[in-house]
C-alpha positions, -999 to +999 in steps of 0.1 A: -418-319+696-383-308+692-372-302+656-336-303+649-316-296+617-286-321+611-259-324+582-246-354+572-222-372+600-239-349+627-256-365+655-280-359+686-278-375+718-310-386+737-303-389+773-272-403+784-269-434+763-286-430+730-269-413+700-288-410+665-265-399+635-274-390+599-254-416+579-268-410+544-291-388+523-305-398+491-334-376+477-364-375+503-349-403+523-322-405+549-303-434+568-301-431+605-276-449+627-287-453+661-261-465+690-281-477+722-274-502+750-288-536+744-316-532+770-332-500+750-355-511+725-353-494+691-382-498+666-391-480+635-424-461+646-448-482+626-435-512+642-438-501+674-473-492+670-481-525+659-466-539+690-483-518+712-517-527+693-509-565+700-501-560+733-533-543+740-551-570+721-534-598+742-543-579+773-580-576+766-581-615+755-561-622+788-587-603+809-617-618+789-603-656+795-598-650+832-634-636+835-645-667+819-621-690+840-635-673+872-672-680+863-665-717+855-645-716+889-677-703+907-699-728+887-677-757+898-676-748+933-637-738+933-607-761+925-610-791+904-607-822+927 
């Protein structure tokens, strides 16, 4: 992990097209401004983790559904006529 120290108004650049700027500091909290192109998703860490968990769950469910469908397909002898 790269650890950087930034002051109010200073920024870091990630890749060629993402800029993170320190906008405000209040006690133990800071406000960050993030400039990124529309095709780059930007999420809070906890939101990103929730999205990942939901995607994994959906993929597992889809796989289970497909296995069940394959079993029905075999039992019925192919496509429905």
